[in-house]
MDAnalysis code that builds the backbone (N, CA, C; Angstrom):
import MDAnalysis as mda
import numpy as np

u = mda.Universe.empty(243, n_residues=81, atom_resindex=np.repeat(np.arange(81), 3), trajectory=True)
u.add_TopologyAttr("name", ["N", "CA", "C"] * 81)
u.add_TopologyAttr("resid", np.arange(1, 82))
u.add_TopologyAttr("resname", ["UNK", "UNK", "UNK", "UNK", "UNK", "UNK", "UNK", "UNK", "UNK", "UNK", "UNK", "UNK", "UNK", "UNK", "UNK", "UNK", "UNK", "UNK", "UNK", "UNK", "UNK", "UNK", "UNK", "UNK", "UNK", "UNK", "UNK", "UNK", "UNK", "UNK", "UNK", "UNK", "UNK", "UNK", "UNK", "UNK", "UNK", "UNK", "UNK", "UNK", "UNK", "UNK", "UNK", "UNK", "UNK", "UNK", "UNK", "UNK", "UNK", "UNK", "UNK", "UNK", "UNK", "UNK", "UNK", "UNK", "UNK", "UNK", "UNK", "UNK", "UNK", "UNK", "UNK", "UNK", "UNK", "UNK", "UNK", "UNK", "UNK", "UNK", "UNK", "UNK", "UNK", "UNK", "UNK", "UNK", "UNK", "UNK", "UNK", "UNK", "UNK"])
u.atoms.positions = np.array([
    [-9.221, -12.088, 17.100],
    [-7.922, -12.021, 16.463],
    [-7.654, -13.341, 15.742],
    [-6.917, -13.262, 14.678],
    [-6.582, -14.438, 13.885],
    [-5.554, -15.291, 14.615],
    [-5.700, -16.600, 14.517],
    [-4.745, -17.531, 15.112],
    [-3.466, -17.524, 14.272],
    [-2.430, -16.877, 14.766],
    [-1.181, -16.744, 14.005],
    [-0.506, -18.085, 13.760],
    [-0.699, -19.057, 14.630],
    [-0.071, -20.357, 14.399],
    [-0.671, -21.034, 13.172],
    [-1.960, -20.829, 12.927],
    [-2.557, -21.431, 11.726],
    [-2.101, -20.704, 10.460],
    [-1.900, -19.399, 10.543],
    [-1.391, -18.645, 9.384],
    [0.005, -19.129, 9.028],
    [0.841, -19.305, 10.032],
    [2.227, -19.680, 9.783],
    [2.349, -21.059, 9.155],
    [1.355, -21.912, 9.330],
    [1.375, -23.248, 8.722],
    [0.711, -23.262, 7.345],
    [0.086, -22.166, 6.962],
    [-0.607, -22.073, 5.685],
    [0.405, -22.052, 4.539],
    [0.178, -22.874, 3.515],
    [1.102, -22.978, 2.375],
    [1.273, -21.626, 1.686],
    [0.173, -20.901, 1.496],
    [0.242, -19.573, 0.890],
    [1.196, -18.675, 1.675],
    [1.027, -18.645, 2.994],
    [1.840, -17.780, 3.845],
    [3.308, -18.184, 3.797],
    [3.568, -19.488, 3.792],
    [4.954, -19.972, 3.775],
    [5.701, -19.516, 2.529],
    [4.978, -19.346, 1.419],
    [5.615, -18.956, 0.161],
    [5.832, -17.452, 0.018],
    [5.351, -16.661, 0.973],
    [5.544, -15.214, 0.893],
    [6.975, -14.837, 1.265],
    [7.428, -13.703, 0.729],
    [8.726, -13.163, 1.138],
    [8.590, -12.624, 2.563],
    [9.698, -12.405, 3.257],
    [9.598, -11.832, 4.609],
    [8.847, -10.492, 4.623],
    [9.059, -9.665, 3.616],
    [8.373, -8.371, 3.543],
    [6.872, -8.560, 3.328],
    [6.490, -9.511, 2.476],
    [5.075, -9.798, 2.233],
    [4.416, -10.344, 3.497],
    [5.129, -11.193, 4.231],
    [4.597, -11.724, 5.489],
    [4.339, -10.585, 6.470],
    [5.256, -9.638, 6.526],
    [5.125, -8.501, 7.427],
    [3.873, -7.686, 7.098],
    [3.674, -7.368, 5.817],
    [2.505, -6.593, 5.409],
    [1.228, -7.410, 5.624],
    [1.264, -8.685, 5.293],
    [0.096, -9.562, 5.488],
    [-0.309, -9.569, 6.958],
    [0.649, -9.768, 7.833],
    [0.354, -9.820, 9.264],
    [-0.063, -8.452, 9.792],
    [0.430, -7.395, 9.167],
    [0.016, -6.045, 9.554],
    [-1.463, -5.844, 9.221],
    [-1.893, -6.322, 8.054],
    [-3.247, -6.067, 7.578],
    [-4.313, -6.989, 8.148],
    [-4.043, -8.270, 8.271],
    [-5.108, -9.231, 8.480],
    [-5.354, -9.745, 9.889],
    [-4.497, -9.606, 10.860],
    [-4.828, -10.163, 12.175],
    [-5.885, -9.385, 12.943],
    [-6.263, -8.211, 12.466],
    [-7.170, -7.372, 13.225],
    [-8.608, -7.570, 12.765],
    [-9.488, -7.995, 13.657],
    [-10.865, -8.277, 13.273],
    [-11.598, -7.048, 12.750],
    [-11.200, -5.852, 13.178],
    [-11.885, -4.642, 12.730],
    [-11.421, -4.199, 11.343],
    [-10.401, -4.834, 10.805],
    [-9.881, -4.443, 9.499],
    [-10.054, -5.584, 8.518],
    [-10.897, -5.382, 7.538],
    [-11.083, -6.368, 6.484],
    [-10.752, -5.676, 5.171],
    [-9.556, -5.879, 4.678],
    [-9.087, -5.178, 3.486],
    [-9.928, -5.496, 2.263],
    [-10.529, -6.675, 2.234],
    [-11.361, -7.021, 1.085],
    [-12.609, -6.153, 1.033],
    [-13.106, -5.747, 2.187],
    [-14.315, -4.940, 2.223],
    [-14.007, -3.453, 2.254],
    [-13.026, -3.042, 3.043],
    [-12.787, -1.624, 3.235],
    [-11.802, -1.037, 2.240],
    [-10.912, -1.846, 1.714],
    [-9.895, -1.326, 0.810],
    [-8.790, -0.609, 1.567],
    [-7.838, -0.125, 0.818],
    [-6.712, 0.614, 1.387],
    [-6.552, 1.878, 0.568],
    [-6.444, 3.000, 1.230],
    [-6.264, 4.253, 0.487],
    [-4.784, 4.625, 0.447],
    [-4.460, 5.556, -0.438],
    [-3.072, 5.965, -0.651],
    [-2.400, 6.406, 0.654],
    [-3.125, 7.139, 1.493],
    [-2.551, 7.623, 2.755],
    [-2.200, 6.476, 3.690],
    [-2.983, 5.402, 3.632],
    [-2.686, 4.250, 4.486],
    [-1.381, 3.574, 4.073],
    [-1.018, 3.665, 2.794],
    [0.262, 3.092, 2.362],
    [1.417, 3.760, 3.085],
    [1.328, 5.061, 3.289],
    [2.379, 5.786, 4.030],
    [2.467, 5.272, 5.465],
    [1.312, 5.068, 6.068],
    [1.280, 4.576, 7.448],
    [1.840, 3.164, 7.533],
    [1.428, 2.307, 6.614],
    [1.935, 0.930, 6.598],
    [3.447, 0.942, 6.421],
    [3.936, 1.756, 5.495],
    [5.380, 1.851, 5.259],
    [6.097, 2.327, 6.524],
    [5.569, 3.358, 7.147],
    [6.183, 3.902, 8.351],
    [6.227, 2.866, 9.473],
    [5.100, 2.186, 9.696],
    [5.001, 1.270, 10.829],
    [5.702, -0.070, 10.603],
    [5.972, -0.422, 9.346],
    [6.676, -1.684, 9.065],
    [8.149, -1.462, 8.711],
    [8.530, -0.208, 8.608],
    [9.894, 0.183, 8.223],
    [10.243, -0.247, 6.796],
    [9.221, -0.442, 5.968],
    [9.432, -0.709, 4.544],
    [9.266, 0.606, 3.797],
    [9.760, 0.668, 2.574],
    [9.545, 1.880, 1.780],
    [8.126, 1.859, 1.220],
    [7.632, 3.030, 0.828],
    [6.302, 3.088, 0.219],
    [6.269, 2.277, -1.071],
    [7.382, 2.250, -1.788],
    [7.458, 1.475, -3.023],
    [7.331, -0.016, -2.729],
    [7.991, -0.480, -1.666],
    [7.885, -1.891, -1.290],
    [6.452, -2.246, -0.904],
    [5.836, -1.402, -0.102],
    [4.457, -1.655, 0.329],
    [3.524, -1.643, -0.869],
    [3.693, -0.671, -1.747],
    [2.851, -0.572, -2.939],
    [2.992, -1.813, -3.815],
    [4.207, -2.298, -3.968],
    [4.460, -3.493, -4.759],
    [3.807, -4.729, -4.129],
    [3.911, -4.853, -2.824],
    [3.316, -5.981, -2.107],
    [1.799, -5.927, -2.213],
    [1.228, -4.741, -2.016],
    [-0.220, -4.576, -2.133],
    [-0.667, -4.933, -3.545],
    [0.112, -4.526, -4.531],
    [-0.201, -4.848, -5.929],
    [-0.177, -6.362, -6.155],
    [0.826, -7.036, -5.600],
    [0.907, -8.500, -5.709],
    [-0.282, -9.167, -5.025],
    [-0.656, -8.676, -3.845],
    [-1.802, -9.217, -3.122],
    [-3.082, -9.018, -3.938],
    [-3.180, -7.882, -4.603],
    [-4.362, -7.609, -5.420],
    [-4.433, -8.579, -6.596],
    [-3.299, -8.836, -7.229],
    [-3.259, -9.742, -8.384],
    [-3.723, -11.148, -8.024],
    [-3.420, -11.596, -6.805],
    [-3.803, -12.951, -6.418],
    [-5.129, -12.989, -5.663],
    [-5.783, -11.834, -5.558],
    [-7.127, -11.786, -5.011],
    [-7.258, -11.731, -3.507],
    [-6.201, -11.373, -2.813],
    [-6.252, -11.275, -1.360],
    [-6.871, -9.963, -0.921],
    [-6.685, -8.928, -1.716],
    [-7.041, -7.575, -1.322],
    [-7.543, -6.807, -2.529],
    [-8.342, -5.785, -2.281],
    [-8.732, -4.869, -3.352],
    [-8.136, -3.510, -3.043],
    [-7.400, -2.970, -3.983],
    [-6.792, -1.651, -3.823],
    [-6.974, -0.898, -5.120],
    [-7.717, 0.184, -5.074],
    [-7.956, 1.013, -6.255],
    [-6.934, 2.139, -6.239],
    [-5.933, 2.024, -7.090],
    [-4.877, 3.027, -7.110],
    [-5.043, 4.011, -8.247],
    [-6.273, 4.205, -8.700],
    [-6.578, 5.139, -9.776],
    [-6.562, 6.559, -9.214],
    [-5.471, 7.290, -9.450],
    [-5.314, 8.635, -8.928],
    [-6.226, 9.662, -9.602],
    [-6.846, 9.300, -10.723],
    [-7.694, 10.234, -11.447],
    [-9.093, 10.341, -10.864],
    [-9.456, 9.432, -9.955],
    [-10.784, 9.473, -9.350],
    [-10.829, 10.553, -8.283],
    [-11.985, 11.137, -8.121],
    [-12.117, 12.153, -7.069],
    [-13.032, 11.689, -5.967],
])
């Protein structure tokens, strides 16, 4: 498991909004989940929203922001099969 005390002192983490911190901590403290390698699918956004009490729009926006800064890869191309 990730050392949460080191995350909380990280400059990047300190600059996140409370909602972004919540999603970040939801995704990254688990050793079996590496979002950079596994990605996140559309159905997982519903689960993240449900379990964090954020809306799907909020989660989608946060994931999009994380993708822009290179923390995560999320392919939201709905046209792919």
